[in-house]
VORO-356783 format. One line per field, with one value per atom (N, C-alpha, C): residue in three letters; atom name; x, y, z; residue number from 1. Coordinates in nm, 3 decimals, decimal comma. Atoms other than C-alpha are relative to their C-alpha. Layout:
N
residu <- [ALA	...]
atome <- [CA	...]
east <- [X	...]
north <- [Y	...]
up <- [Z	...]
num <- [NUM	...]
// end
This chain:
54
residu <- [MET	MET	MET	SER	SER	SER	ILE	ILE	ILE	LEU	LEU	LEU	LYS	LYS	LYS	PRO	PRO	PRO	LEU	LEU	LEU	LEU	LEU	LEU	ARG	ARG	ARG	ASP	ASP	ASP	ARG	ARG	ARG	SER	SER	SER	GLY	GLY	GLY	ALA	ALA	ALA	THR	THR	THR	ALA	ALA	ALA	ILE	ILE	ILE	GLU	GLU	GLU	TYR	TYR	TYR	GLY	GLY	GLY	LEU	LEU	LEU	LEU	LEU	LEU	LEU	LEU	LEU	ALA	ALA	ALA	LEU	LEU	LEU	LEU	LEU	LEU	ALA	ALA	ALA	LEU	LEU	LEU	VAL	VAL	VAL	MET	MET	MET	LEU	LEU	LEU	ALA	ALA	ALA	VAL	VAL	VAL	LEU	LEU	LEU	ASN	ASN	ASN	SER	SER	SER	LEU	LEU	LEU	GLY	GLY	GLY	PHE	PHE	PHE	THR	THR	THR	LEU	LEU	LEU	ALA	ALA	ALA	GLY	GLY	GLY	VAL	VAL	VAL	PHE	PHE	PHE	ASP	ASP	ASP	THR	THR	THR	ALA	ALA	ALA	SER	SER	SER	ASN	ASN	ASN	ALA	ALA	ALA	MET	MET	MET	ARG	ARG	ARG	GLY	GLY	GLY]
atome <- [N	CA	C	N	CA	C	N	CA	C	N	CA	C	N	CA	C	N	CA	C	N	CA	C	N	CA	C	N	CA	C	N	CA	C	N	CA	C	N	CA	C	N	CA	C	N	CA	C	N	CA	C	N	CA	C	N	CA	C	N	CA	C	N	CA	C	N	CA	C	N	CA	C	N	CA	C	N	CA	C	N	CA	C	N	CA	C	N	CA	C	N	CA	C	N	CA	C	N	CA	C	N	CA	C	N	CA	C	N	CA	C	N	CA	C	N	CA	C	N	CA	C	N	CA	C	N	CA	C	N	CA	C	N	CA	C	N	CA	C	N	CA	C	N	CA	C	N	CA	C	N	CA	C	N	CA	C	N	CA	C	N	CA	C	N	CA	C	N	CA	C	N	CA	C	N	CA	C	N	CA	C	N	CA	C	N	CA	C]
east <- [0,094	2,939	-0,143	0,134	2,646	-0,067	0,058	2,599	-0,058	0,043	2,558	-0,125	0,115	2,294	-0,133	0,128	2,004	-0,010	0,003	2,103	-0,025	0,020	2,110	-0,143	0,138	1,763	-0,102	0,092	1,610	-0,041	0,053	1,387	-0,084	0,089	1,224	0,026	-0,030	1,400	-0,018	0,011	1,337	-0,111	0,111	1,003	0,036	-0,040	1,145	0,098	-0,095	1,429	-0,072	0,075	1,186	-0,078	0,072	0,972	0,095	-0,098	1,282	0,045	-0,040	1,389	-0,112	0,113	1,040	-0,014	0,009	1,036	0,110	-0,110	1,376	-0,028	0,034	1,262	-0,110	0,109	0,943	0,053	-0,058	1,145	0,078	-0,075	1,372	-0,093	0,097	1,075	-0,066	0,063	0,907	0,096	-0,099	1,227	0,015	-0,013	1,260	-0,123	0,123	0,896	-0,012	0,012	0,897	0,105	-0,104	1,223	-0,045	0,047	1,080	-0,119	0,117	0,753	0,041	-0,048	0,941	0,053	-0,052	1,125	-0,114	0,113	0,800	-0,080	0,075	0,619	0,078	-0,081	0,907	-0,013	0,019	0,873	-0,136	0,136	0,499	-0,009	0,005	0,540	0,086	-0,080	0,817	-0,076	0,079	0,593	-0,112	0,110	0,303	0,054	-0,059	0,529	0,040	-0,039	0,668	-0,122	0,121	0,316	-0,064	0,060	0,201	0,081	-0,084	0,496	-0,029	0,033	0,391	0,095]
north <- [0,105	3,340	0,054	-0,057	3,578	0,006	-0,002	3,585	-0,138	0,136	3,205	-0,043	0,046	3,170	0,018	-0,011	3,314	-0,095	0,091	3,106	-0,144	0,136	2,787	-0,021	0,009	2,862	0,011	-0,021	2,944	-0,134	0,128	2,657	0,020	-0,030	2,820	-0,090	0,086	2,595	-0,148	0,142	2,271	-0,070	0,063	2,204	-0,028	0,022	2,247	-0,116	0,110	2,010	-0,133	0,123	1,752	-0,043	0,034	1,773	-0,051	0,046	1,734	-0,143	0,136	1,424	-0,100	0,088	1,274	-0,024	0,013	1,342	-0,092	0,086	1,178	-0,146	0,137	0,872	-0,057	0,046	0,848	-0,033	0,027	0,868	-0,131	0,126	0,584	-0,120	0,110	0,366	-0,024	0,015	0,436	-0,063	0,057	0,355	-0,150	0,143	0,021	-0,078	0,069	-0,071	-0,010	0,003	0,026	-0,090	0,089	-0,158	-0,146	0,135	-0,474	-0,033	0,021	-0,434	-0,017	0,012	-0,388	-0,138	0,134	-0,717	-0,103	0,092	-0,892	0,007	-0,014	-0,751	-0,055	0,056	-0,846	-0,151	0,145	-1,204	-0,043	0,031	-1,202	0,009	-0,016	-1,070	-0,105	0,107	-1,321	-0,132	0,122	-1,603	0,001	-0,012	-1,477	-0,011	0,006	-1,434	-0,143	0,140	-1,786	-0,089	0,080	-1,927	0,021	-0,027	-1,757	-0,064	0,062	-1,899	-0,149	0,142	-2,249	-0,084]
up <- [-0,038	0,913	0,006	-0,008	0,959	-0,136	0,135	0,580	-0,034	0,033	0,563	0,075	-0,080	0,837	-0,072	0,072	0,633	-0,119	0,115	0,334	0,043	-0,049	0,540	0,048	-0,048	0,680	-0,113	0,112	0,341	-0,059	0,051	0,227	-0,126	0,114	-0,077	-0,121	0,114	-0,330	0,028	-0,037	-0,143	-0,077	0,070	-0,311	-0,145	0,139	-0,660	-0,011	0,002	-0,579	0,023	-0,025	-0,440	-0,123	0,122	-0,752	-0,108	0,097	-0,965	0,028	-0,037	-0,773	-0,028	0,029	-0,800	-0,150	0,145	-1,173	-0,053	0,042	-1,216	0,037	-0,041	-1,018	-0,088	0,087	-1,223	-0,139	0,132	-1,545	0,000	-0,008	-1,430	0,006	-0,010	-1,337	-0,135	0,131	-1,670	-0,101	0,090	-1,856	0,023	-0,032	-1,677	-0,045	0,038	-1,735	-0,152	0,145	-2,101	-0,064	0,051	-2,159	0,015	-0,024	-2,004	-0,091	0,085	-2,192	-0,145	0,138	-2,518	-0,030	0,023	-2,480	0,001	-0,005	-2,388	-0,130	0,125	-2,691	-0,118	0,108	-2,917	-0,003	-0,008	-2,796	-0,051	0,045	-2,858	-0,152	0,145	-3,211	-0,071	0,059	-3,284	-0,001	-0,009	-3,166	-0,103	0,098	-3,379	-0,142	0,135	-3,682	-0,034	0,025	-3,647	-0,019	0,014	-3,608	-0,138	0,131	-3,930	-0,113	0,103	-4,125	-0,013	0,005	-4,034	0,062]
num <- [1	1	1	2	2	2	3	3	3	4	4	4	5	5	5	6	6	6	7	7	7	8	8	8	9	9	9	10	10	10	11	11	11	12	12	12	13	13	13	14	14	14	15	15	15	16	16	16	17	17	17	18	18	18	19	19	19	20	20	20	21	21	21	22	22	22	23	23	23	24	24	24	25	25	25	26	26	26	27	27	27	28	28	28	29	29	29	30	30	30	31	31	31	32	32	32	33	33	33	34	34	34	35	35	35	36	36	36	37	37	37	38	38	38	39	39	39	40	40	40	41	41	41	42	42	42	43	43	43	44	44	44	45	45	45	46	46	46	47	47	47	48	48	48	49	49	49	50	50	50	51	51	51	52	52	52	53	53	53	54	54	54]
// end
């Protein structure tokens, strides 16, 4: 048990893990926004294409 106590108190990797979690969250948000934006832009281009056809 005495070997585990220093390891449990060590916080040196906590910052890297937090940055990794923030990066993963940011990637998920960006994916959701870009996916939504892509469908919106597809609708805009379809509308413009249909308007040009007459």
